[in-house]
C-alpha positions as CSV (number, residue, x, y, z in Angstrom):
1,M,98.0,-17.1,309.1
2,S,99.3,-17.4,312.6
3,Q,98.0,-14.8,315.2
4,S,101.5,-14.7,316.7
5,T,102.6,-12.3,313.9
6,Q,100.3,-9.6,315.3
7,R,101.9,-7.1,317.8
8,P,99.8,-5.9,320.8
9,G,97.5,-3.1,319.8
10,Q,98.2,-3.5,316.1
11,R,95.0,-3.6,314.0
12,L,95.7,-5.7,310.9
13,T,92.5,-7.2,309.5
14,I,94.5,-9.3,307.1
15,V,95.7,-11.4,310.0
16,S,92.3,-11.9,311.6
17,S,90.6,-12.8,308.3
18,A,92.4,-16.2,307.8
19,S,88.9,-17.9,307.6
20,E,88.1,-15.8,304.5
21,T,91.3,-16.8,302.9
22,T,90.6,-20.5,303.7
23,A,87.2,-20.2,302.2
24,A,88.6,-18.7,299.0
25,R,91.1,-21.6,298.8
26,E,88.3,-24.1,299.4
27,R,86.2,-22.5,296.6
28,A,89.2,-22.8,294.3
29,S,89.7,-26.4,295.2
30,E,86.0,-27.2,294.6
31,S,86.3,-25.6,291.1
32,V,88.9,-28.2,290.1
33,G,86.4,-31.1,290.0
34,S,87.1,-34.8,290.1
35,L,88.1,-37.5,287.6
36,V,85.9,-40.6,287.7
37,L,86.1,-43.7,285.4
38,I,83.8,-46.7,285.4
39,G,83.6,-49.6,282.9
40,V,83.6,-53.3,282.1
41,N,86.2,-55.3,280.2
42,H,87.1,-58.8,279.2
43,T,88.4,-59.7,282.7
44,T,85.3,-58.4,284.7
45,A,82.3,-59.1,282.4
46,P,81.4,-61.9,280.0
47,I,80.5,-61.0,276.4
48,E,76.8,-61.3,277.3
49,V,77.2,-58.2,279.5
50,R,79.6,-56.3,277.3
51,E,77.5,-56.5,274.2
52,R,74.6,-55.0,276.2
53,L,76.7,-51.9,276.7
54,A,78.5,-51.9,273.3
55,I,78.1,-48.7,271.3
56,S,78.5,-48.7,267.5
57,A,80.4,-46.0,265.7
58,T,77.1,-44.5,264.5
59,R,75.8,-44.1,268.0
60,L,79.0,-43.0,269.8
61,A,78.4,-39.2,269.3
62,D,74.9,-39.3,270.6
63,A,75.9,-41.4,273.6
64,T,78.9,-39.2,274.4
65,R,76.7,-36.0,274.2
66,T,74.1,-37.6,276.4
67,L,76.7,-38.6,279.0
68,A,78.2,-35.0,279.1
69,Q,74.7,-33.6,279.7
70,Q,74.1,-35.5,282.9
71,T,73.9,-33.5,286.1
72,G,77.3,-32.9,287.7
73,I,79.3,-34.2,284.7
74,R,81.4,-31.4,283.1
75,E,83.3,-33.5,280.5
76,G,83.1,-37.1,279.3
77,M,84.4,-39.6,276.8
78,I,83.2,-43.2,276.0
79,L,85.6,-45.9,274.8
80,S,83.7,-48.9,273.3
81,T,85.7,-51.8,271.8
82,C,85.2,-55.6,271.5
83,N,86.9,-56.0,274.9
84,R,85.8,-53.0,276.9
85,V,83.2,-50.2,277.4
86,E,84.5,-47.4,279.6
87,F,83.2,-44.0,280.6
88,V,85.8,-41.4,281.5
89,T,84.3,-38.3,283.2
90,Y,85.3,-35.1,284.8
91,Q,82.7,-34.1,287.4
92,D,81.8,-31.7,290.1
93,R,83.6,-32.6,293.3
94,L,80.7,-33.8,295.3
95,E,82.0,-36.8,297.2
96,G,79.9,-40.0,297.0
97,T,77.6,-38.8,294.2
98,Q,79.7,-39.2,291.0
99,T,79.1,-42.9,290.6
100,H,75.4,-42.6,291.2
101,G,75.0,-40.2,288.2
102,L,77.0,-42.5,286.0
103,L,75.0,-45.6,287.0
104,R,71.8,-43.7,286.3
105,F,73.1,-42.9,282.8
106,L,74.0,-46.6,282.2
107,H,70.5,-47.8,283.4
108,E,68.6,-45.3,281.4
109,Y,70.6,-45.1,278.2
110,F,71.3,-48.8,277.8
111,A,68.1,-50.0,279.4
112,V,69.9,-52.4,281.7
113,T,69.1,-53.3,285.3
114,E,71.5,-52.9,288.2
115,A,71.7,-56.6,288.7
116,T,72.9,-57.0,285.0
117,V,75.8,-54.6,285.0
118,E,76.9,-53.5,288.5
119,P,78.5,-56.7,289.6
120,H,80.9,-56.4,286.7
121,L,81.7,-52.7,286.9
122,Y,85.1,-51.4,288.0
123,E,85.6,-47.8,289.2
124,F,88.7,-45.6,289.4
125,R,89.1,-42.1,290.6
126,G,91.8,-39.5,290.5
127,R,95.3,-40.9,290.3
128,E,94.1,-44.5,289.7
129,A,91.9,-43.3,286.9
130,V,94.9,-41.6,285.3
131,R,97.0,-44.8,285.7
132,H,94.2,-46.9,284.2
133,L,93.8,-44.6,281.2
134,F,97.5,-44.6,280.5
135,R,97.6,-48.5,280.7
136,V,94.7,-48.8,278.4
137,A,96.2,-46.5,275.8
138,S,99.5,-48.3,276.1
139,S,97.8,-51.7,275.5
140,L,98.9,-53.0,278.9
141,D,95.3,-53.7,279.8
142,S,94.3,-55.4,276.5
143,M,93.4,-59.1,276.0
144,V,96.4,-59.2,273.7
145,V,99.1,-57.1,275.5
146,G,100.9,-54.9,273.0
147,E,98.2,-55.0,270.3
148,P,98.4,-51.6,268.4
149,Q,94.7,-51.1,267.6
150,I,93.6,-49.9,271.1
151,L,95.5,-46.5,270.8
152,G,93.7,-45.8,267.5
153,Q,90.3,-46.7,269.2
154,V,91.1,-44.3,272.1
155,K,91.9,-41.5,269.6
156,E,88.7,-42.1,267.7
157,S,86.7,-41.8,270.9
158,Y,88.6,-38.6,271.8
159,T,87.9,-37.1,268.4
160,V,84.2,-37.8,268.7
161,A,84.1,-36.4,272.2
162,R,85.8,-33.2,271.1
163,E,83.4,-32.8,268.1
164,V,80.4,-32.9,270.4
165,G,82.0,-30.6,272.9
166,A,82.3,-33.2,275.7
167,V,86.1,-32.7,276.1
168,S,87.6,-29.5,277.3
169,T,90.2,-28.1,279.7
170,A,90.3,-31.1,282.1
171,L,90.2,-34.2,279.8
172,E,92.0,-32.6,276.9
173,P,95.5,-32.5,278.6
174,L,94.9,-35.9,280.2
175,L,94.1,-37.6,276.9
176,Q,97.0,-35.9,275.1
177,R,99.3,-37.1,277.9
178,A,97.8,-40.6,277.5
179,F,98.7,-40.6,273.8
180,S,102.3,-39.4,274.6
181,V,102.7,-42.2,277.2
182,A,101.5,-44.8,274.7
183,K,103.9,-43.6,272.1
184,R,106.8,-43.7,274.6
185,V,105.9,-47.2,275.7
186,R,105.8,-48.3,272.0
187,T,109.1,-46.5,271.3
188,E,111.1,-47.5,274.4
189,T,110.1,-51.1,274.8
190,Q,109.6,-54.1,272.6
191,I,106.1,-54.7,273.7
192,G,104.8,-54.2,270.2
193,S,107.7,-55.7,268.3
194,S,105.8,-58.5,266.8
195,S,102.5,-58.2,264.9
196,V,100.0,-59.3,267.6
197,S,96.3,-58.3,267.6
198,I,92.9,-59.8,268.1
199,A,92.9,-60.6,264.4
200,S,96.2,-62.5,264.6
201,V,95.0,-64.4,267.7
202,A,91.8,-65.4,265.8
203,V,93.9,-66.7,262.9
204,D,96.1,-68.6,265.4
205,L,93.0,-70.2,266.8
206,A,92.0,-71.2,263.2
207,R,95.4,-72.7,262.6
208,K,95.2,-74.7,265.9
209,I,91.8,-76.0,264.9
210,F,92.9,-77.2,261.4
211,G,96.6,-77.8,262.0
212,S,97.2,-76.0,258.7
213,L,95.2,-73.5,256.7
214,Q,96.6,-74.6,253.4
215,G,93.9,-75.3,250.9
216,K,91.2,-73.7,253.2
217,T,88.6,-71.2,252.1
218,V,87.9,-68.4,254.5
219,L,85.0,-66.0,254.4
220,I,85.5,-62.6,256.0
221,V,82.3,-60.8,256.9
222,G,82.7,-57.2,257.7
223,A,85.2,-54.9,256.0
224,G,86.8,-53.0,258.9
225,K,90.4,-52.7,259.9
226,M,90.2,-55.9,261.9
227,S,89.1,-57.8,258.7
228,E,92.0,-56.5,256.7
229,L,94.5,-57.5,259.4
230,A,92.9,-61.0,259.7
231,A,93.2,-61.4,255.9
232,R,96.9,-60.7,256.0
233,H,97.5,-63.3,258.7
234,L,95.4,-65.8,256.9
235,I,97.5,-65.4,253.8
236,Q,100.7,-65.9,255.8
237,Q,99.2,-69.1,257.2
238,G,98.6,-70.5,253.7
239,A,94.8,-69.9,253.1
240,T,94.2,-70.4,249.4
241,S,90.9,-68.6,248.9
242,I,89.5,-65.6,250.7
243,L,85.9,-64.4,250.3
244,V,85.0,-60.9,251.4
245,C,81.5,-59.8,252.2
246,N,80.2,-56.5,253.6
247,R,76.9,-54.6,253.6
248,T,78.6,-51.9,251.5
249,E,79.9,-53.8,248.5
250,E,82.3,-51.0,247.5
251,R,84.0,-51.3,250.9
252,A,84.3,-55.1,250.4
253,A,85.9,-54.6,247.0
254,M,88.4,-52.2,248.5
255,I,89.4,-54.7,251.1
256,A,89.7,-57.4,248.5
257,G,91.9,-55.1,246.4
258,Q,94.2,-54.5,249.3
259,I,94.4,-58.2,250.0
260,S,95.2,-58.9,246.3
261,E,97.9,-56.2,246.4
262,H,99.4,-57.8,249.6
263,I,99.4,-61.2,247.8
264,S,101.2,-59.7,244.8
265,V,103.9,-58.2,247.1
266,Q,104.3,-61.5,248.9
267,L,104.7,-63.5,245.7
268,A,107.2,-61.0,244.3
269,S,109.4,-61.4,247.4
270,N,108.8,-65.1,247.6
271,P,107.9,-66.8,244.3
272,G,107.4,-70.1,246.0
273,A,104.6,-68.8,248.3
274,I,101.2,-70.3,248.0
275,H,98.9,-68.3,245.7
276,C,95.7,-67.1,247.3
277,S,92.7,-65.9,245.4
278,T,90.2,-63.2,246.5
279,E,86.5,-62.8,245.7
280,V,83.8,-60.3,246.8
281,I,80.5,-61.8,247.8
282,P,77.5,-59.4,247.7
283,F,75.8,-59.1,251.1
284,E,72.4,-60.2,249.6
285,R,74.1,-63.5,248.5
286,L,75.8,-64.1,251.9
287,Y,73.6,-67.0,253.0
288,E,73.7,-68.8,249.7
289,Q,77.5,-68.5,249.4
290,A,78.7,-68.9,253.0
291,D,78.8,-72.7,252.9
292,R,81.8,-72.5,250.5
293,A,83.9,-71.5,253.5
294,D,85.7,-73.8,255.9
295,I,86.2,-70.8,258.3
296,V,83.9,-67.8,258.7
297,L,85.7,-64.9,260.4
298,T,83.1,-62.2,261.2
299,S,83.5,-58.7,262.6
300,T,80.6,-56.4,261.8
301,G,78.9,-53.6,263.6
302,S,75.5,-55.3,263.5
303,A,73.3,-54.9,266.6
304,Q,71.8,-58.3,266.0
305,P,73.3,-61.7,265.1
306,I,73.6,-62.2,261.3
307,F,74.1,-65.9,261.6
308,E,71.4,-67.9,263.3
309,R,71.1,-71.6,264.2
310,T,68.9,-72.3,261.1
311,H,71.6,-70.9,258.9
312,G,74.1,-73.3,260.3
313,Q,71.8,-76.2,259.6
314,R,71.4,-75.2,256.0
315,F,75.1,-74.7,255.6
316,L,76.0,-78.1,256.9
317,E,73.4,-79.8,254.6
318,R,75.0,-78.1,251.5
319,R,78.5,-79.0,252.8
320,R,77.4,-82.6,253.2
321,N,78.3,-82.4,256.9
322,R,81.8,-81.2,256.4
323,P,82.6,-79.1,259.5
324,M,82.4,-75.4,259.5
325,F,84.1,-73.0,262.0
326,F,82.9,-69.6,263.0
327,I,85.3,-67.2,264.7
328,D,83.2,-64.3,265.9
329,I,85.3,-61.3,267.0
330,A,82.4,-58.8,267.0
331,V,80.7,-57.2,270.0
332,P,77.7,-57.5,269.9
333,R,78.2,-61.0,268.6
334,D,77.5,-61.7,264.9
335,V,76.9,-65.5,265.4
336,D,74.1,-66.8,267.7
337,P,75.7,-69.0,270.3
338,K,73.0,-71.6,269.7
339,M,74.7,-72.4,266.4
340,N,77.1,-74.4,268.5
341,Q,74.3,-76.9,269.0
342,V,74.3,-77.7,265.3
343,E,76.5,-80.8,264.9
344,G,79.4,-79.9,262.6
345,C,79.3,-76.1,263.4
346,F,81.9,-74.8,265.9
347,V,81.6,-71.3,267.2
348,Y,84.3,-69.3,268.9
349,D,83.7,-65.8,270.2
350,I,86.0,-63.0,271.5
351,D,86.1,-64.5,275.0
352,D,87.3,-67.9,273.6
353,L,90.4,-66.1,272.3
354,Q,91.7,-65.3,275.8
355,Q,93.3,-68.7,276.1
356,V,95.2,-68.2,272.9
357,A,96.1,-64.6,274.0
358,A,97.5,-65.9,277.3
359,T,100.5,-67.4,275.5
360,H,101.4,-63.9,274.1
361,L,101.2,-62.4,277.5
362,A,103.7,-64.9,278.9
363,N,106.1,-64.1,276.1
364,R,105.9,-60.4,276.8
365,S,106.2,-60.3,280.6
366,R,109.6,-58.7,280.6
367,E,108.6,-56.0,278.2
368,S,105.3,-55.5,280.1
369,A,107.3,-54.8,283.3
370,A,109.4,-52.1,281.5
371,A,106.2,-50.6,280.1
372,E,104.5,-50.6,283.5
373,S,107.5,-48.7,284.9
374,I,107.2,-46.0,282.3
375,V,103.4,-45.7,283.0
376,S,104.1,-45.4,286.8
377,R,106.6,-42.6,286.3
378,E,104.3,-40.8,283.9
379,V,101.4,-41.0,286.4
380,E,103.6,-39.3,289.0
381,L,104.7,-36.6,286.5
382,Y,101.1,-36.0,285.5
383,Q,99.9,-35.8,289.1
384,E,102.7,-33.2,289.9
385,R,101.5,-31.1,287.0
386,L,97.9,-31.4,288.1
387,E,98.8,-30.4,291.7
388,L,100.6,-27.3,290.3
389,R,97.5,-26.5,288.3
390,E,95.3,-26.9,291.3
391,A,97.6,-24.8,293.5
392,V,97.5,-21.8,291.1
393,P,93.8,-20.8,291.9
394,A,94.6,-21.1,295.7
395,I,97.7,-18.8,295.3
396,V,95.7,-16.3,293.2
397,A,92.8,-16.4,295.7
398,L,95.2,-15.7,298.6
399,Q,96.8,-12.8,296.8
400,Q,93.5,-11.3,295.7
401,N,91.9,-11.6,299.1
402,A,95.0,-10.1,300.8
403,E,95.1,-7.1,298.4
404,A,91.3,-6.5,298.9
405,L,91.8,-6.4,302.6
406,R,94.8,-4.1,302.3
407,Q,92.9,-1.7,300.2
408,A,89.9,-1.8,302.5
409,E,92.2,-0.8,305.4
410,M,93.7,2.0,303.4
411,V,90.3,3.4,302.7
412,R,89.3,3.1,306.4
413,A,92.5,5.0,307.3
414,A,92.2,7.6,304.6
415,K,91.0,10.3,307.0
416,H,94.2,10.0,308.9
417,L,96.3,10.3,305.8
418,V,94.8,13.5,304.3
419,T,97.3,15.6,306.2
420,M,100.2,13.7,304.6
421,T,102.0,14.8,301.5
422,P,101.6,12.6,298.3
423,E,105.1,11.3,298.9
424,Q,104.2,10.2,302.5
425,Q,100.9,8.6,301.3
426,A,102.9,6.7,298.6
427,A,105.3,5.6,301.3
428,V,102.4,4.3,303.5
429,D,100.9,2.5,300.5
430,A,104.3,0.9,299.7
431,L,104.7,-0.1,303.4
432,T,101.3,-1.9,303.5
433,R,102.1,-3.7,300.3
434,S,105.4,-4.9,301.6
435,L,103.9,-6.0,304.9
436,T,101.1,-7.9,303.1
437,A,103.6,-9.6,300.9
438,K,105.7,-10.7,303.9
439,L,102.7,-12.0,305.8
440,L,101.6,-14.0,302.8
441,H,105.1,-15.3,302.0
442,P,105.1,-18.4,304.2
443,Q,101.8,-19.7,302.8
444,L,102.7,-18.9,299.2
445,T,106.1,-20.6,299.6
446,A,104.5,-23.7,301.1
447,L,102.0,-23.9,298.2
448,R,104.7,-23.5,295.6
449,K,107.0,-26.0,297.2
450,K,104.2,-28.6,297.2
451,S,103.6,-28.0,293.5
452,E,107.2,-28.0,292.5
């Protein structure tokens, strides 16, 4: 408040105590905290680094809980997919220290050195962290732009974070907004008009390798959503035999049943379509049956490779040196890269799919631009709401501090008011309230205008 509002001889403590009001506003601002996001993805880190940080579904809750327990971190969420590992946190607003705490968590929890991971890390704060999260959820930052799986993966990470108590009043509205933005992008643009995913790109790669998949036998190892999607694309491309293998045989049987149902629907609508058979391979018989496949598409959650170089050598011997292709879309990888050294074995991992995915990106550039425009506007809207939320504590602090000072002055002047009638005392009280409100009005108006 300006001292110019004080008349000579007037004793108004509320005017001279602006420093106390400022301190209250600063305390309110500090309570807001800071949004910090760090991570690696397919553009910044090779798969050798990403698989060191990859977190399986069974470990995600523990990792998220541990992250949220770090000093200075109030809330946190971890997103771990085949193409990225990201840590979204809401922290105490202590400039320059947030990243140090996150890096310490990375080094200790994943047992990785600074030299291993830090050259590949990216960091976003505040508005840019909001923008990045909106782009990720909307599949604008994916290897295959427009693929629908990423939104489900973000929601799964959010669900786990909520269950362990790592998401609360700060990240909750941010993530809910990210889901709404992703839905709007999907609804208002054609970015997801065609069925494009990591699985479809993997099948495209297999088709490019063979020219045609007709008459080919494909072994799918792992019975997750990616495997089911890959099977559907394989059928469309003419594969005639699909083998399904998973550690849990019941899950493999369920996927095989879904594939068979899909085949039946396809044959009913197109009697001339190529028939495709399905078969479940028990996991304990994987290595004795794998050589039946021309293409092995693997996507499991194993922490260690399930196919080693020696396996490839045995497969090729039983296949009489007919080539065998491995498309590994798992992170960590399911196929040891050394298998590429076996003559007749050809291994492609998730990073090899980027070249195929680039063609999809070129075809979607116009829709991507429209989606980016939506994200930019949504970031601005979110920041406006955030500023309003941050302004409220400052407004309340100003009002409370002013009222406390007014009441203190009334107590101090009480001995001069005892000779007044109750009506006169009420008039003085009303006068001081009115004067306080008028003195606060310029500051409160400025805060509200900034928020609105």
